[in-house]
C-alpha positions as CSV (number, residue, x, y, z in Angstrom):
1,M,16.4,-7.0,145.1
2,R,17.0,-9.3,142.4
3,K,15.6,-12.3,144.4
4,L,12.7,-10.1,144.7
5,N,12.4,-9.1,141.3
6,F,12.7,-12.8,140.1
7,C,10.1,-13.6,142.7
8,V,7.6,-10.9,141.2
9,L,8.3,-12.2,137.6
10,L,7.7,-15.7,138.7
11,F,4.0,-14.7,140.4
12,V,3.3,-12.8,137.1
13,L,4.0,-15.9,134.9
14,V,2.3,-18.1,136.9
15,F,-0.9,-15.8,137.1
16,L,-0.8,-15.6,133.2
17,V,-0.7,-19.2,132.7
18,S,-3.4,-19.7,135.1
19,C,-5.8,-17.2,133.4
20,R,-4.8,-18.5,129.9
21,T,-5.8,-22.2,130.9
22,D,-9.5,-20.8,132.3
23,D,-9.6,-18.8,128.9
24,I,-9.2,-21.6,126.8
25,I,-11.7,-24.2,128.4
26,V,-15.0,-22.6,127.1
27,R,-17.9,-23.9,129.3
28,Q,-20.7,-25.4,127.7
29,E,-24.2,-23.2,127.7
30,V,-27.5,-25.2,128.6
31,V,-30.8,-24.1,127.6
32,E,-33.3,-26.0,130.0
33,G,-36.8,-27.2,129.1
34,I,-37.2,-26.0,125.5
35,S,-39.4,-28.7,125.0
36,Q,-41.2,-31.7,126.9
37,P,-39.2,-34.9,127.9
38,E,-39.6,-37.5,125.2
39,N,-39.3,-41.3,125.9
40,T,-38.5,-43.0,122.6
41,A,-35.6,-45.2,121.0
42,I,-33.7,-41.9,120.6
43,K,-31.6,-40.4,123.3
44,G,-31.1,-37.0,121.4
45,F,-29.1,-35.6,118.6
46,Y,-25.8,-33.9,118.0
47,I,-25.6,-30.9,115.7
48,L,-22.5,-29.9,113.9
49,N,-21.9,-26.2,113.6
50,E,-19.8,-25.5,110.6
51,G,-18.1,-21.9,111.7
52,N,-16.8,-19.6,108.9
53,M,-13.7,-20.8,107.1
54,G,-10.5,-19.4,108.9
55,S,-12.3,-18.6,112.2
56,N,-11.6,-22.0,114.2
57,K,-15.2,-21.9,115.0
58,C,-16.4,-25.5,114.4
59,T,-18.7,-26.6,117.4
60,L,-20.6,-29.4,118.9
61,D,-24.2,-29.2,120.2
62,F,-26.3,-31.6,121.5
63,F,-30.0,-31.9,122.1
64,D,-31.4,-34.4,124.9
65,Y,-35.1,-35.6,124.2
66,T,-35.0,-37.0,127.6
67,K,-34.9,-33.8,129.3
68,G,-36.0,-31.5,127.0
69,N,-32.6,-29.7,127.2
70,Y,-30.4,-28.0,124.4
71,Y,-26.5,-28.1,125.3
72,R,-24.5,-25.7,123.4
73,N,-20.7,-25.8,122.5
74,I,-20.0,-29.2,124.5
75,Y,-16.7,-30.3,123.0
76,A,-13.9,-27.8,124.6
77,E,-15.3,-28.7,127.8
78,I,-15.3,-32.5,127.6
79,N,-11.9,-32.2,125.7
80,P,-10.3,-29.8,127.8
81,N,-6.6,-30.9,126.4
82,V,-7.3,-30.6,122.6
83,V,-5.8,-27.6,121.3
84,K,-7.9,-25.5,119.4
85,E,-10.8,-27.5,120.1
86,L,-12.7,-29.0,116.9
87,G,-11.0,-26.8,114.3
88,D,-11.9,-25.0,111.0
89,V,-15.1,-25.9,109.1
90,G,-17.3,-28.8,110.4
91,N,-18.5,-30.6,106.9
92,D,-20.2,-33.9,108.4
93,I,-21.1,-35.8,111.0
94,K,-22.1,-39.5,111.6
95,I,-22.8,-41.9,114.4
96,Y,-21.7,-45.6,113.5
97,G,-21.7,-48.0,116.0
98,S,-20.2,-46.5,119.6
99,K,-18.5,-43.8,117.6
100,L,-19.2,-40.4,116.5
101,Y,-17.2,-39.3,113.2
102,I,-16.6,-35.6,112.4
103,I,-15.2,-34.1,109.3
104,V,-13.4,-31.2,109.9
105,N,-12.8,-29.7,106.4
106,A,-10.2,-27.0,106.3
107,S,-8.2,-28.6,109.2
108,N,-7.9,-31.6,107.1
109,K,-8.9,-34.3,109.9
110,I,-11.5,-36.6,110.9
111,E,-12.3,-36.3,114.6
112,V,-13.4,-39.9,116.0
113,L,-15.5,-39.4,119.4
114,D,-17.0,-41.8,121.9
115,A,-20.9,-41.2,120.7
116,R,-22.4,-41.2,124.2
117,T,-19.8,-39.1,125.9
118,A,-18.4,-37.0,123.1
119,K,-14.9,-37.7,124.4
120,R,-12.2,-37.7,121.8
121,I,-10.6,-41.3,120.6
122,K,-8.5,-40.2,117.6
123,S,-8.1,-37.6,115.0
124,I,-7.5,-39.0,111.4
125,P,-5.4,-36.8,109.2
126,L,-7.3,-36.5,105.7
127,Q,-6.7,-33.6,103.1
128,N,-9.7,-31.4,102.5
129,C,-12.0,-34.3,103.5
130,R,-15.6,-33.6,102.8
131,Y,-18.3,-36.5,103.5
132,L,-18.7,-40.2,105.3
133,T,-20.4,-43.3,104.7
134,F,-20.0,-46.8,106.2
135,K,-20.7,-50.4,105.8
136,G,-19.7,-53.4,107.5
137,D,-16.8,-52.7,109.9
138,K,-15.1,-49.7,107.6
139,A,-16.2,-46.0,107.0
140,Y,-15.6,-44.3,103.7
141,A,-14.6,-40.6,103.5
142,S,-14.4,-38.2,100.4
143,S,-11.6,-36.1,100.0
144,Y,-10.6,-33.2,97.1
145,A,-7.0,-34.5,97.7
146,G,-5.5,-31.0,97.4
147,P,-5.7,-27.8,99.0
148,I,-8.5,-25.4,99.2
149,D,-7.9,-23.7,96.1
150,I,-9.9,-22.6,93.0
151,N,-7.8,-24.4,90.3
152,P,-8.2,-25.7,87.1
153,N,-5.4,-27.8,87.4
154,A,-6.4,-29.3,90.8
155,P,-5.8,-32.9,91.1
156,K,-8.6,-35.6,91.0
157,G,-10.3,-36.4,94.3
158,K,-10.3,-39.9,96.3
159,V,-12.0,-41.6,98.7
160,V,-10.4,-43.8,101.7
161,E,-11.2,-46.6,103.3
162,I,-11.0,-46.8,107.0
163,D,-11.0,-49.7,109.5
164,T,-13.4,-48.8,112.2
165,T,-11.6,-50.6,114.8
166,S,-7.7,-49.3,114.4
167,L,-9.1,-46.2,112.9
168,S,-6.4,-46.1,110.2
169,I,-6.6,-45.6,106.2
170,Q,-6.6,-49.1,104.7
171,R,-7.1,-48.2,100.9
172,Q,-8.0,-45.3,98.5
173,A,-9.6,-44.9,95.2
174,T,-9.3,-42.3,92.7
175,V,-12.8,-40.6,91.7
176,G,-13.9,-37.6,89.9
177,Y,-13.0,-33.9,90.6
178,Q,-13.8,-32.5,94.0
179,P,-16.0,-35.5,95.1
180,E,-18.7,-34.9,97.8
181,E,-21.5,-36.8,99.1
182,M,-21.7,-41.0,98.9
183,E,-24.0,-44.1,99.2
184,I,-23.4,-47.6,99.5
185,I,-25.8,-49.8,97.4
186,G,-25.0,-53.7,97.3
187,N,-21.2,-53.8,96.9
188,Q,-20.7,-50.6,95.1
189,L,-19.9,-47.3,96.4
190,F,-21.4,-44.4,94.3
191,V,-19.8,-40.7,94.8
192,A,-21.2,-37.3,93.6
193,N,-18.4,-35.4,91.6
194,S,-18.8,-31.7,91.8
195,G,-15.5,-30.2,89.9
196,G,-16.3,-27.2,91.9
197,Y,-12.6,-26.0,91.5
198,M,-12.7,-26.2,87.8
199,D,-15.3,-23.5,87.1
200,P,-16.5,-23.5,84.2
201,N,-15.5,-26.9,83.4
202,Y,-17.4,-28.7,86.1
203,D,-17.5,-32.5,86.7
204,R,-20.7,-33.9,86.0
205,T,-20.4,-37.8,87.0
206,V,-21.4,-40.0,89.9
207,S,-18.1,-42.4,90.2
208,V,-18.9,-46.0,91.0
209,I,-16.4,-48.1,93.2
210,D,-16.5,-51.8,93.6
211,L,-15.9,-52.3,97.4
212,T,-14.1,-55.7,96.7
213,T,-11.4,-54.3,94.6
214,F,-11.7,-50.7,95.8
215,E,-11.2,-49.5,92.1
216,E,-13.5,-47.0,90.2
217,I,-15.1,-49.5,87.7
218,K,-17.3,-46.9,85.9
219,K,-18.7,-43.2,85.8
220,L,-22.4,-42.1,85.5
221,D,-23.0,-38.9,83.6
222,V,-25.7,-36.9,85.3
223,A,-25.2,-33.0,85.6
224,I,-22.7,-30.4,86.3
225,N,-21.4,-29.8,90.0
226,L,-22.8,-32.3,91.9
227,H,-23.4,-32.6,95.5
228,R,-25.8,-34.3,97.6
229,L,-26.6,-37.9,97.3
230,K,-29.2,-40.1,98.9
231,K,-30.4,-43.7,98.3
232,D,-34.0,-44.9,98.8
233,N,-35.3,-48.1,99.6
234,Y,-36.2,-48.9,95.9
235,G,-32.5,-48.9,94.1
236,D,-32.4,-45.4,93.4
237,L,-30.5,-42.7,94.1
238,Y,-31.2,-38.8,94.5
239,V,-28.5,-36.7,93.3
240,S,-28.3,-32.7,93.3
241,S,-26.7,-30.5,91.1
242,R,-25.8,-27.0,91.9
243,G,-25.4,-25.8,88.3
244,N,-23.0,-22.9,87.6
245,Y,-24.7,-20.1,89.3
246,Y,-25.4,-18.2,86.1
247,E,-27.8,-19.9,83.6
248,V,-27.8,-23.3,84.5
249,P,-30.0,-23.9,87.4
250,S,-29.8,-26.1,90.5
251,S,-31.8,-29.4,89.9
252,L,-32.6,-32.7,91.6
253,Y,-31.9,-36.1,89.6
254,L,-33.3,-39.4,89.7
255,L,-30.8,-42.1,88.9
256,D,-31.4,-46.0,88.6
257,A,-28.3,-47.5,90.8
258,T,-28.6,-50.5,88.6
259,T,-28.8,-49.2,85.0
260,G,-27.0,-46.1,85.7
261,L,-29.6,-44.1,83.8
262,V,-31.0,-41.0,84.7
263,K,-34.9,-41.6,85.3
264,K,-35.9,-38.1,86.3
265,N,-35.2,-34.3,86.5
266,F,-37.4,-33.0,89.0
267,H,-36.3,-29.2,87.9
268,I,-36.2,-28.1,91.4
269,A,-33.2,-26.5,93.5
270,V,-32.0,-28.8,96.4
271,S,-29.5,-27.5,98.7
272,E,-29.8,-30.4,101.2
273,M,-32.1,-33.5,101.9
274,T,-33.0,-36.3,103.8
275,I,-35.1,-39.1,103.4
276,V,-37.2,-40.5,106.3
277,N,-40.1,-43.1,105.8
278,D,-40.0,-42.6,102.2
279,K,-40.4,-39.2,102.0
280,L,-37.4,-36.9,100.9
281,Y,-37.5,-33.4,102.7
282,Y,-35.6,-31.0,101.1
283,Y,-34.9,-27.0,100.9
284,G,-33.3,-25.1,98.2
285,N,-31.3,-21.9,98.7
286,E,-30.0,-21.1,95.4
287,F,-27.9,-18.2,94.5
288,N,-27.6,-16.5,91.2
289,Y,-24.6,-14.2,90.3
290,N,-26.7,-12.4,87.6
291,T,-29.2,-11.1,90.2
292,H,-27.0,-11.5,93.1
293,T,-30.0,-13.1,95.0
294,S,-30.9,-16.2,96.6
295,Q,-34.4,-18.2,96.2
296,K,-35.3,-20.0,99.0
297,T,-38.0,-23.3,98.2
298,F,-38.9,-26.2,100.4
299,G,-40.7,-29.5,99.8
300,I,-41.4,-33.0,100.0
301,I,-41.2,-36.0,97.7
302,D,-42.7,-39.5,97.9
303,V,-39.6,-41.8,96.9
304,K,-42.1,-44.8,96.3
305,T,-44.3,-42.8,93.5
306,E,-41.5,-40.5,92.8
307,Q,-43.6,-37.8,92.7
308,I,-43.4,-34.2,94.5
309,I,-46.1,-34.4,97.2
310,S,-45.9,-30.8,98.8
311,N,-44.1,-27.7,98.0
312,K,-43.9,-26.7,101.8
313,I,-42.8,-28.5,105.1
314,F,-43.5,-25.9,107.6
315,D,-45.9,-22.9,108.3
316,Q,-45.5,-19.8,105.6
317,E,-44.6,-17.3,108.3
318,Y,-41.0,-19.4,109.2
319,V,-40.3,-19.5,105.2
320,N,-39.9,-15.8,105.7
321,A,-38.5,-15.9,109.3
322,I,-35.8,-18.4,108.4
323,K,-33.3,-16.1,106.6
324,T,-30.5,-18.8,105.3
325,P,-31.5,-22.5,105.6
326,Y,-28.7,-24.4,106.2
327,G,-29.3,-27.9,107.5
328,I,-32.5,-30.3,107.7
329,T,-33.1,-33.6,109.4
330,V,-36.4,-35.4,110.5
331,N,-36.7,-37.6,113.4
332,P,-37.4,-41.4,112.0
333,I,-39.8,-41.8,115.1
334,T,-42.1,-38.8,115.6
335,E,-41.1,-37.3,112.3
336,D,-40.6,-33.8,113.6
337,I,-38.8,-31.9,111.2
338,Y,-35.6,-29.8,112.1
339,I,-34.3,-26.8,110.2
340,T,-31.2,-24.5,110.9
341,D,-30.7,-21.0,109.9
342,A,-27.2,-19.7,109.4
343,R,-28.6,-16.1,109.2
344,N,-25.5,-13.9,107.8
345,Y,-23.0,-16.7,108.2
346,V,-21.3,-14.7,110.8
347,S,-23.8,-14.3,113.7
348,M,-24.9,-17.5,115.8
349,G,-27.5,-19.2,113.8
350,F,-30.9,-20.9,114.9
351,V,-32.1,-24.5,115.5
352,Y,-36.0,-24.6,114.7
353,C,-38.3,-27.5,115.3
354,F,-41.6,-28.3,113.8
355,D,-44.1,-31.2,114.3
356,K,-44.9,-33.8,111.5
357,N,-47.5,-31.5,110.2
358,G,-45.2,-28.5,110.0
359,H,-46.3,-26.6,113.3
360,F,-43.7,-24.6,115.1
361,K,-42.7,-26.4,118.2
362,W,-39.4,-24.7,119.4
363,K,-36.2,-22.6,118.3
364,T,-33.1,-21.9,119.9
365,E,-29.6,-20.6,119.3
366,G,-27.0,-22.8,117.9
367,G,-23.3,-21.8,117.0
368,N,-21.9,-20.3,114.0
369,I,-23.6,-22.0,111.0
370,P,-25.3,-24.8,112.3
371,A,-25.4,-27.5,109.6
372,H,-25.6,-31.2,110.3
373,F,-27.5,-33.6,112.5
374,A,-26.7,-37.0,113.9
375,F,-29.2,-38.9,116.0
376,L,-28.0,-40.9,119.0
377,Y,-30.0,-43.8,119.8
378,K,-30.2,-45.1,123.7
């Protein structure tokens, strides 16, 4: 009888383990033929879905131009042995060389994948990491250098230098409080500091790091609560301020990288932007605590003339349809425009495609909070 009970118990355990193994490998979903196949230098693009903080729902999608197919949630099936898959809150994604780098903010790591297969190569630990940029054989990542915590005593942030061959951190430099996006011009690394944990005493500077010594050499005063930072082809930086969500509005500033002086305040709210073929495409989704409402704005800036040339980027009906714009990119070859909609941040979001004239082409469901794009060239 004991032998029989043992055999029954063993069978049940094996059955449960086999079921659990099946459960944790989430199969990808394929949406076929959402667009006509295209034959250009670009194979497709990855979309990183942030996922709500604490939900472990950061996922990776891929759109294949050559087939016109959208592949949803590809990471788990490609990497079945990675525990908890990508992790918690995907904050940035970049392709550099043959590798795909993914910042997973709340999981305190940078996941490095093969850009063509999305197979994991290595995970680099980095506390409260935020954004990436690259030069030569080095990757640079910004970090809040402390826990996720609204705290007036939070430490200053840092930028780390990562060797792209060994994938190990080589050097680090202290910058301002809660650093965000970065750009490199010449031999200098520019870092937008937010001070987001220091409310109401936000940081208002852009740190400048000399890449030879890897030390902060100066700070440029711009505006409070800086976030986005993009360079153009004319030695200028476009940097966004989130304001204080009350009486100080969000705005976009033009910064001369050589002199360090603010050349212009555009007086527009910018939540995210991308520069393609001398045009800066932006959207704003500015929240105000006084009214408890959000205001959506869209537009295009000619970075050569430094003028706003349009206050729309696609047809008006989609301005109303897209509830919570959350990500933007533009195909550098076709100039097709991609916008994501995070909706209520809990439901699955949407990915929209518009042609270069802003006319609707297609729409598909993405993951939870679709946000960040990376183009994969053939």
